[in-house]
KEKE-3310 file (N, C-alpha, C; in steps of 0.2 Angstrom, whole numbers, plus 5000, padded with zeros to 4 digits):
npx = (5129:5142:5156:5173:5185:5202:5207:5202:5190:5172:5160:5144:5127:5117:5104:5099:5106:5107:5096:5083:5083:5083:5071:5073:5082:5093:5094:5106:5113:5121:5130:5127:5119:5107:5107:5101:5107:5113:5112:5112:5106:5111:5108:5112:5117:5126:5133:5132:5135:5124:5123:5112:5105:5096:5088:5095:5108:5113:5114:5124:5135:5137:5140:5152:5157:5158:5166:5177:5179:5181:5191:5202:5202:5205:5217:5224:5224:5223:5216:5202:5185:5179:5172:5156:5144:5134:5121:5113:5113:5122:5116:5117:5124:5134:5144:5159:5155:5160:5162:5169:5171:5172:5165:5166:5167:5180:5197:5214:5232:5236:5225:5226:5239:5234:5225:5232:5241:5233:5229:5242:5246:5235:5240:5249:5242:5240:5239:5231:5220:5222:5219:5204:5190:5181:5188:5195:5200:5192:5181:5176:5178:5174:5184:5184:5184:5177:5175:5169:5158:5154:5155:5148:5135:5127:5128:5135:5127:5117:5123:5126:5115:5111:5120:5116:5103:5108:5113:5128:5139:5146:5150:5152:5164:5163:5175:5184:5182:5187:5200:5205:5201:5211:5223:5224:5223:5232:5234:5233:5225:5234:5235:5239:5242:5233:5217:5208:5197:5186:5189:5184:5179:5167:5171:5179:5181:5188:5198:5200:5208:5216:5222:5219:5212:5197:5193:5178:5164:5167:5165:5170:5183:5199:5211:5220:5224:5237:5234:5222:5215:5220:5218:5205:5201:5210:5203:5191:5196:5201:5188:5183:5189:5203:5219:5226:5237:5246:5254:5259:5264:5270:5261:5253:5241:5239:5234:5225:5217:5210:5204:5197:5187:5179:5176:5166:5158:5152:5142:5135:5129:5122:5114:5100:5095:5083:5077:5077:5081:5093:5100:5099:5108:5121:5124:5126:5135:5146:5145:5151:5163:5168:5169:5178:5190:5191:5194:5208:5215:5219:5224)
npy = (4934:4944:4945:4943:4951:4958:4959:4949:4949:4948:4952:4956:4957:4971:4971:4959:4949:4956:4964:4956:4950:4958:4960:4951:4957:4956:4969:4979:4984:5002:5015:5032:5039:5041:5030:5013:4999:4981:4963:4952:4937:4930:4921:4905:4905:4915:4927:4946:4961:4974:4992:5005:5020:5034:5048:5064:5069:5060:5049:5057:5055:5040:5038:5045:5034:5022:5026:5027:5012:5006:5012:5009:4995:4990:4996:4988:4988:4982:4983:4985:4980:4969:4976:4973:4974:4988:4998:5007:5020:5022:5024:5013:4998:4984:4974:4965:4953:4953:4940:4936:4945:4957:4972:4978:4990:4988:4987:4981:4979:4972:4975:4988:4989:4984:4992:5003:5000:4999:5011:5017:5011:5016:5028:5027:5027:5041:5046:5043:5050:5064:5073:5074:5082:5079:5072:5083:5091:5102:5098:5089:5093:5110:5121:5133:5144:5137:5143:5157:5157:5149:5157:5167:5177:5171:5157:5149:5145:5139:5127:5122:5117:5108:5100:5093:5088:5078:5070:5071:5074:5088:5105:5120:5135:5152:5157:5146:5142:5152:5154:5141:5146:5155:5149:5140:5150:5153:5142:5129:5115:5102:5099:5085:5071:5055:5052:5042:5047:5045:5035:5024:5011:5005:5006:4997:4982:4969:4954:4943:4932:4932:4943:4954:4969:4978:4992:5000:5011:5025:5036:5050:5051:5058:5071:5075:5079:5068:5069:5071:5060:5051:5056:5057:5044:5039:5045:5040:5026:5030:5033:5021:5016:5011:5017:5024:5033:5031:5020:5026:5040:5049:5053:5063:5076:5091:5103:5098:5092:5103:5107:5100:5098:5111:5109:5098:5103:5115:5107:5102:5113:5119:5108:5098:5090:5081:5079:5065:5048:5045:5056:5060:5050:5054:5064:5062:5055:5064:5073:5065:5064:5076:5079:5069:5074:5085:5080:5073:5085:5094:5084)
npz = (4522:4514:4513:4516:4524:4521:4533:4542:4547:4546:4535:4535:4526:4530:4529:4525:4535:4548:4550:4551:4562:4573:4581:4591:4601:4613:4625:4632:4648:4651:4645:4639:4629:4617:4610:4605:4612:4609:4611:4599:4591:4576:4561:4562:4573:4577:4588:4589:4592:4594:4589:4587:4582:4587:4586:4579:4583:4591:4579:4571:4580:4578:4566:4562:4572:4564:4554:4561:4566:4553:4548:4559:4559:4548:4547:4555:4570:4585:4597:4596:4592:4579:4564:4559:4551:4544:4541:4526:4530:4539:4553:4561:4568:4568:4578:4582:4596:4612:4620:4631:4637:4652:4657:4669:4682:4690:4694:4694:4693:4683:4673:4672:4665:4653:4649:4647:4637:4625:4623:4621:4609:4602:4598:4588:4576:4571:4558:4551:4553:4554:4543:4542:4546:4555:4566:4574:4588:4590:4587:4597:4609:4617:4616:4622:4635:4651:4663:4664:4660:4671:4683:4683:4690:4702:4698:4704:4716:4708:4704:4716:4720:4710:4714:4725:4721:4713:4722:4725:4738:4739:4741:4734:4733:4728:4728:4728:4717:4708:4711:4705:4691:4688:4691:4679:4668:4658:4651:4640:4632:4623:4605:4599:4598:4594:4602:4611:4618:4628:4638:4649:4662:4658:4644:4639:4636:4644:4645:4657:4658:4646:4649:4641:4633:4624:4616:4616:4610:4601:4599:4601:4598:4593:4587:4600:4616:4626:4640:4640:4637:4648:4659:4663:4663:4675:4685:4684:4689:4701:4707:4708:4717:4716:4715:4702:4702:4711:4706:4693:4696:4689:4679:4682:4683:4687:4681:4670:4678:4684:4673:4669:4680:4677:4665:4667:4676:4669:4660:4669:4674:4663:4658:4659:4670:4673:4661:4657:4661:4655:4654:4667:4675:4668:4671:4685:4685:4681:4691:4702:4697:4697:4710:4714:4707:4712:4726:4720:4718:4729:4737)
capx = (5136:5143:5165:5179:5190:5209:5210:5201:5184:5168:5156:5136:5123:5112:5095:5097:5110:5106:5089:5078:5085:5083:5066:5077:5089:5094:5097:5113:5114:5127:5130:5123:5116:5100:5107:5100:5113:5110:5115:5107:5109:5108:5108:5119:5120:5131:5131:5133:5134:5122:5120:5106:5106:5089:5090:5100:5115:5116:5116:5132:5140:5138:5141:5158:5160:5157:5171:5183:5180:5183:5199:5208:5201:5210:5225:5226:5223:5220:5212:5196:5181:5178:5166:5153:5140:5132:5116:5116:5113:5128:5115:5117:5130:5133:5151:5160:5152:5165:5157:5172:5175:5171:5165:5165:5172:5185:5203:5220:5239:5234:5219:5228:5243:5231:5222:5238:5243:5228:5230:5248:5246:5232:5243:5253:5236:5236:5240:5224:5214:5224:5214:5198:5189:5176:5192:5198:5199:5187:5174:5174:5179:5175:5190:5183:5184:5171:5175:5167:5151:5151:5157:5142:5133:5121:5128:5139:5122:5113:5129:5126:5108:5110:5123:5112:5098:5112:5115:5134:5140:5150:5148:5157:5163:5164:5182:5188:5183:5190:5206:5206:5201:5217:5227:5225:5221:5237:5235:5230:5225:5237:5233:5247:5240:5227:5216:5199:5195:5182:5191:5181:5179:5162:5171:5184:5181:5194:5199:5205:5211:5221:5224:5221:5205:5195:5190:5173:5161:5172:5161:5173:5192:5201:5217:5221:5231:5236:5231:5215:5214:5222:5217:5197:5202:5212:5198:5187:5198:5200:5182:5181:5193:5210:5222:5232:5243:5252:5259:5261:5264:5271:5254:5249:5242:5235:5231:5220:5212:5207:5201:5190:5182:5176:5172:5159:5153:5149:5138:5130:5126:5118:5111:5094:5095:5076:5074:5076:5084:5100:5103:5100:5113:5126:5126:5127:5144:5149:5146:5155:5170:5172:5172:5184:5195:5194:5201:5214:5219:5220:5227)
capy = (4935:4945:4944:4942:4956:4955:4958:4943:4951:4944:4958:4954:4961:4971:4970:4953:4946:4959:4968:4952:4947:4964:4960:4946:4960:4956:4975:4978:4991:5006:5022:5038:5041:5037:5024:5006:4994:4975:4956:4950:4930:4930:4914:4901:4904:4919:4934:4950:4968:4979:5000:5008:5028:5038:5056:5067:5070:5051:5046:5059:5051:5032:5038:5044:5029:5017:5027:5025:5007:5006:5014:5005:4987:4990:4998:4981:4991:4976:4983:4987:4975:4971:4980:4966:4977:4992:5000:5010:5028:5025:5026:5006:4995:4976:4974:4957:4953:4953:4937:4934:4952:4961:4979:4981:4995:4986:4987:4979:4980:4968:4978:4995:4988:4983:4999:5009:4996:4999:5019:5019:5007:5021:5035:5026:5028:5048:5050:5041:5054:5071:5077:5075:5088:5076:5070:5088:5091:5106:5095:5084:5097:5116:5123:5140:5144:5136:5147:5164:5155:5145:5160:5172:5178:5165:5151:5143:5142:5134:5122:5117:5116:5103:5093:5091:5085:5074:5065:5071:5078:5093:5111:5124:5141:5156:5159:5141:5141:5159:5151:5136:5149:5159:5143:5139:5154:5152:5133:5126:5110:5102:5093:5083:5064:5052:5049:5040:5052:5042:5029:5021:5005:5003:5006:4993:4976:4966:4946:4942:4927:4933:4950:4960:4973:4980:4999:5002:5018:5027:5045:5056:5050:5064:5072:5079:5078:5062:5068:5072:5054:5049:5059:5055:5037:5038:5048:5034:5021:5033:5033:5014:5012:5009:5024:5024:5037:5026:5017:5031:5047:5055:5054:5066:5083:5096:5108:5095:5090:5108:5109:5094:5102:5116:5105:5094:5109:5118:5103:5102:5120:5119:5101:5098:5081:5081:5077:5058:5045:5044:5062:5060:5047:5056:5071:5060:5052:5070:5076:5062:5064:5084:5077:5064:5079:5090:5076:5075:5092:5096:5080)
capz = (4522:4509:4509:4521:4522:4523:4541:4544:4549:4540:4534:4535:4524:4536:4529:4524:4538:4553:4553:4550:4570:4577:4585:4597:4602:4623:4629:4638:4651:4650:4639:4642:4624:4616:4605:4608:4612:4612:4609:4593:4588:4569:4557:4561:4581:4578:4592:4587:4597:4590:4591:4583:4585:4589:4585:4575:4588:4590:4572:4568:4583:4576:4557:4565:4576:4559:4551:4566:4565:4546:4548:4563:4556:4540:4547:4560:4576:4588:4603:4595:4591:4572:4563:4556:4546:4545:4537:4521:4534:4544:4559:4564:4565:4572:4579:4587:4602:4616:4625:4637:4642:4657:4657:4677:4685:4695:4693:4696:4690:4675:4669:4671:4660:4648:4644:4645:4633:4622:4623:4619:4603:4597:4596:4580:4569:4570:4551:4548:4555:4553:4537:4544:4550:4560:4571:4577:4597:4592:4585:4603:4616:4617:4617:4626:4643:4653:4669:4662:4662:4679:4689:4682:4697:4705:4696:4709:4719:4705:4704:4722:4721:4707:4716:4730:4718:4710:4727:4727:4743:4739:4741:4731:4737:4724:4730:4727:4709:4705:4712:4699:4685:4689:4690:4672:4664:4652:4651:4634:4629:4617:4599:4596:4596:4593:4608:4612:4622:4632:4640:4656:4662:4653:4637:4639:4635:4647:4646:4663:4656:4641:4651:4636:4631:4617:4618:4612:4610:4599:4596:4603:4595:4590:4588:4606:4622:4629:4647:4640:4637:4653:4668:4666:4664:4680:4690:4686:4692:4707:4710:4710:4724:4713:4715:4697:4704:4715:4700:4688:4699:4683:4674:4688:4678:4689:4675:4667:4683:4685:4667:4668:4684:4673:4659:4669:4680:4664:4657:4674:4675:4658:4657:4662:4674:4673:4655:4657:4665:4653:4655:4675:4675:4664:4677:4692:4683:4680:4697:4705:4693:4700:4718:4713:4705:4719:4730:4719:4716:4735:4742)
cpx = (5140:5151:5168:5185:5197:5212:5206:5192:5178:5163:5149:5132:5119:5106:5095:5099:5107:5098:5084:5078:5084:5077:5069:5081:5088:5097:5102:5112:5122:5126:5124:5119:5109:5101:5105:5104:5109:5114:5111:5111:5106:5109:5113:5121:5124:5128:5134:5132:5130:5120:5117:5106:5099:5091:5096:5106:5118:5118:5122:5137:5142:5140:5149:5161:5163:5164:5177:5185:5184:5191:5203:5207:5207:5216:5228:5227:5220:5215:5205:5192:5181:5171:5162:5148:5138:5125:5118:5116:5117:5124:5114:5122:5130:5141:5153:5158:5159:5164:5162:5175:5169:5171:5163:5171:5176:5193:5208:5226:5239:5231:5222:5234:5239:5228:5226:5242:5239:5229:5237:5249:5241:5236:5247:5247:5234:5237:5234:5219:5215:5219:5208:5194:5183:5181:5197:5196:5192:5180:5172:5173:5179:5180:5190:5184:5178:5169:5170:5160:5150:5152:5152:5138:5126:5122:5131:5133:5118:5116:5127:5119:5107:5114:5121:5107:5100:5115:5124:5136:5146:5147:5153:5157:5165:5173:5187:5186:5187:5197:5209:5206:5208:5222:5230:5222:5225:5238:5231:5231:5228:5234:5237:5247:5235:5224:5209:5196:5187:5183:5189:5181:5173:5163:5176:5183:5187:5193:5202:5210:5218:5225:5224:5212:5205:5192:5184:5169:5166:5169:5166:5181:5192:5208:5217:5227:5230:5233:5225:5213:5214:5219:5208:5198:5204:5208:5193:5189:5198:5194:5180:5184:5201:5213:5227:5238:5248:5256:5262:5261:5266:5268:5251:5248:5237:5232:5223:5214:5207:5200:5195:5183:5178:5172:5165:5155:5149:5143:5134:5126:5120:5113:5105:5092:5089:5073:5074:5081:5092:5105:5104:5107:5120:5128:5127:5134:5147:5151:5151:5162:5172:5173:5178:5190:5196:5196:5207:5218:5221:5223:5236)
cpy = (4937:4944:4943:4947:4953:4955:4952:4943:4950:4951:4956:4959:4964:4971:4963:4949:4948:4960:4961:4949:4951:4963:4955:4950:4959:4964:4975:4984:4995:5011:5026:5043:5038:5032:5017:5002:4986:4969:4953:4943:4931:4923:4911:4900:4910:4925:4938:4955:4972:4987:5003:5016:5029:5045:5059:5067:5062:5048:5050:5057:5045:5034:5040:5038:5023:5018:5025:5018:5003:5005:5009:4999:4986:4991:4992:4984:4985:4976:4988:4981:4976:4973:4974:4969:4983:4993:5006:5019:5028:5025:5019:5002:4988:4975:4967:4957:4950:4947:4935:4941:4954:4969:4981:4985:4994:4984:4983:4980:4979:4971:4986:4995:4988:4988:5004:5006:4999:5007:5020:5017:5013:5026:5034:5027:5035:5049:5048:5046:5063:5075:5078:5078:5084:5072:5076:5088:5096:5103:5091:5089:5104:5118:5131:5138:5143:5143:5153:5164:5153:5150:5167:5172:5174:5159:5146:5141:5138:5127:5117:5114:5109:5097:5090:5086:5079:5067:5065:5076:5084:5100:5118:5132:5145:5157:5153:5140:5147:5157:5146:5139:5152:5155:5142:5144:5156:5146:5133:5119:5109:5097:5090:5075:5062:5050:5047:5045:5051:5036:5028:5013:5001:5002:5001:4985:4971:4958:4945:4937:4927:4939:4955:4962:4975:4986:5000:5011:5022:5035:5050:5056:5056:5065:5076:5078:5072:5063:5071:5065:5050:5050:5058:5049:5036:5041:5043:5029:5023:5032:5025:5012:5011:5016:5024:5027:5034:5023:5021:5039:5052:5057:5061:5072:5086:5100:5105:5092:5097:5110:5105:5096:5107:5112:5102:5099:5112:5114:5103:5106:5120:5113:5102:5089:5078:5078:5069:5054:5044:5051:5063:5057:5051:5061:5068:5058:5058:5072:5071:5062:5070:5082:5073:5070:5083:5087:5076:5080:5093:5091:5081)
cpz = (4515:4506:4517:4519:4525:4529:4545:4547:4543:4541:4533:4530:4529:4535:4529:4531:4545:4555:4554:4559:4575:4582:4592:4601:4611:4623:4634:4641:4650:4644:4641:4636:4624:4611:4609:4607:4613:4610:4604:4591:4581:4566:4559:4569:4582:4582:4589:4592:4592:4593:4585:4588:4583:4591:4582:4576:4589:4584:4569:4572:4581:4568:4558:4567:4570:4556:4554:4565:4558:4546:4552:4561:4552:4542:4553:4566:4580:4594:4602:4591:4581:4569:4558:4550:4549:4541:4532:4524:4537:4551:4564:4562:4570:4572:4581:4594:4606:4621:4631:4641:4646:4656:4664:4679:4691:4692:4697:4691:4683:4671:4668:4667:4653:4643:4643:4638:4625:4619:4621:4611:4598:4595:4589:4576:4568:4563:4548:4548:4556:4548:4538:4548:4556:4566:4574:4584:4597:4591:4591:4609:4614:4619:4623:4634:4647:4661:4670:4664:4669:4683:4687:4688:4698:4702:4700:4714:4716:4705:4711:4724:4717:4709:4722:4727:4716:4716:4729:4732:4741:4738:4738:4733:4729:4723:4726:4720:4705:4705:4705:4694:4685:4687:4682:4667:4657:4649:4644:4633:4622:4611:4597:4595:4597:4601:4607:4615:4627:4635:4648:4656:4658:4646:4635:4642:4639:4647:4651:4661:4651:4645:4646:4634:4625:4619:4612:4613:4608:4595:4597:4601:4591:4591:4594:4609:4626:4637:4647:4640:4645:4659:4669:4666:4673:4686:4691:4689:4701:4711:4713:4717:4722:4711:4709:4698:4708:4711:4696:4690:4694:4679:4678:4685:4681:4685:4673:4672:4683:4680:4669:4675:4681:4669:4661:4673:4677:4661:4662:4676:4668:4656:4661:4666:4674:4668:4654:4660:4661:4655:4664:4676:4673:4669:4684:4691:4683:4687:4701:4703:4696:4708:4717:4711:4709:4724:4730:4718:4724:4739:4740)
residu = (MET:ILE:ARG:ASP:MET:THR:ASP:GLY:SER:THR:ILE:TYR:ASP:TRP:GLU:ARG:ASP:ILE:ALA:PRO:TYR:LEU:GLY:ASN:MET:GLN:PRO:VAL:GLU:GLY:GLY:TYR:SER:LEU:ALA:LYS:ARG:GLY:ILE:VAL:GLU:ILE:ASN:GLY:GLY:VAL:LYS:VAL:PHE:VAL:LYS:ILE:ALA:GLU:GLY:LYS:THR:THR:LYS:LYS:TRP:LEU:ALA:LYS:GLU:ILE:LYS:THR:TYR:LYS:LYS:LEU:ASN:GLU:ALA:GLY:TYR:THR:TYR:ILE:PRO:LYS:LEU:LEU:SER:HIS:ASN:ASP:THR:HIS:SER:ALA:MET:ALA:ILE:GLU:TYR:LEU:GLN:GLU:ALA:SER:PHE:GLU:ASN:ILE:TRP:ASP:ASN:ASP:LYS:LEU:SER:ALA:ILE:LEU:GLU:ALA:GLN:LYS:GLU:LEU:LYS:LYS:TYR:LYS:THR:LEU:PHE:VAL:ASP:ASP:SER:ASP:PHE:THR:LEU:GLY:SER:VAL:VAL:GLY:LEU:ASP:SER:LYS:TRP:SER:ALA:ILE:LEU:GLN:PRO:GLY:ASN:VAL:GLU:ILE:ILE:ASN:ASN:LYS:PHE:MET:LYS:LEU:GLY:VAL:ASP:VAL:ILE:PHE:MET:THR:LYS:GLN:LEU:GLU:THR:PHE:HIS:GLN:ASP:ILE:LYS:ASP:TRP:LYS:ILE:ARG:ASP:GLU:THR:LEU:VAL:HIS:GLN:ASP:ILE:ARG:ALA:ASP:ASN:PHE:GLY:TYR:ASP:PRO:LYS:THR:LYS:LYS:GLY:LYS:LEU:VAL:ASP:TRP:ASN:TRP:ILE:CYS:ILE:GLY:ASP:GLU:SER:LEU:ASP:ARG:THR:PRO:LEU:PHE:VAL:ASN:MET:TYR:ILE:SER:GLY:PHE:ASP:PRO:TYR:LYS:LEU:HIS:PRO:GLU:THR:TYR:ASP:ARG:ASN:MET:LEU:ILE:TYR:LEU:VAL:SER:PHE:TRP:LEU:GLU:ARG:ILE:LEU:THR:GLY:ASN:GLU:ASP:SER:GLY:GLU:PRO:GLU:PHE:LYS:ARG:ARG:VAL:ALA:GLN:ALA:LYS:SER:VAL:LYS:ALA:CYS:ILE:GLU:LEU:ILE:ASN:ARG)
# end
């Protein structure tokens, strides 16, 4: 152990305190990237959560995530685990192990309130990120229209075939997608507040005893649109069988739902779901999200 930070977190030396114990890592489920994740028990019986990047892109995102942990830990944001250690290349890190937390996709009013509070508080830390190009909206989300690619001849048929392969029962008609395109042709995503941009059940460690939670997986944090944070989250809840719009109808954003349809359809169209299990899982999740968006748009 090297030192104690002013925020109360303990910083460990990676090579001395973490690396010797990586052979005993207990892998955990979850995540769509190639990063290895697991629980490691280090000297003294302390358990930490370790994330190790594999591949150039994953290393890039993890370096950004480590930067985020440092900024938010130091600033006192309480809805994030403590960063305990990282290696010299910023391609591996150890964070606080949320032993009592649940990452299940099960929701109730208390858990909804907890995650919305975490999102609300995050907005207060915008100034920490505004002058860093790693945290612009464009660095995370392609702001160009996806519809022109989606609506190229033959692509709707390709998308329908991919949905069949992914096991999600949705059939798209070109006219339907053209209507969506026209509905948001003059609409723009705002870049006005700090957003996590990947809030889901498996990225929110919730403790039902304290009714509090902490957000993980900060790869996509950026200055963006509050609805870009909240709408995908509410879609995720809706898929699980819990409808947050009944409690917060004022947050319903049809334009964002249509944008998300285009975003995920373009990813499915250009992705290769046969390249490996993580990629297949990612595309299935996106296909299910598209189906949910369509249902919410049409109801």
